[in-house]
Phi, psi and omega in degrees: 000146180243134356284163182296145180275334179242095181230150180294158178300321180296317178299313181295325177298314179295320180297315179295323180296317178298315179297315179301311181299319181295311182293326177297316178300323181277353181075026179255117181291148180304326181280352182274080183298321180294318178298318178295318179296319180296322177291318179303321181298338179297337174306318189277002168243016177056032179052031177085002180291146182280345184230140175233138175244129175256132183252119177237155176228155173298137184299340181272358182298136179266189182303323179298317179297319177296321177297316178296321177297320177298319178293323177296318177298319178299318179295321176301315180297317180293319178294321177298313180301319178300330180267009179082018179248161179236160181234155173223115179280129188236089179287346179304330180297335181297341178280351183227052186296327185298325178298315181290315180303313182291316184291318185258357180070035179289130180296151182293345179273008176248153178243136179279124178267304185197174169246159175232118174278134184230125179174201179271135176297136173271097184293342179277347180284118183305323184299333180286354176266358180294127174243119182271153176290148179238147173294144176296145182307319183294342178276347182251340188222163171228131179248135178238139178094000177245146172273168185300330179298319179292324182291329182294344179276349182274000000 
């Protein structure tokens, strides 16, 4: 389920920062619950994209399967970009699986992970200018067999 119910304080801090930055960029005050809800609802119209992809996995899939699905999604995004299209991964859909299952006839032995909006980026939409902070590469990975000069190129 998204968002996770058991997440570290650091993860939740980063998540809240992204939300704060996004709503600030959109001019939506933190206290404006209706404004926030109206923006959230745009997920369910795929932010105006003409194509939606729903990603489901067999419920018995383990971590390796989820990893492979993530790599497949990355490849979809890269191939779309190569064709001049953009993607938006929408985990918000995972909160409403029954709507997708019923509408698309998804079998009950599958779990809905996310939707992917596919189309042309709306460059006039302020939200598309949001750049989120990233963890430094060295905090997420360890490389062996490379000297530091090679790593600085990553």
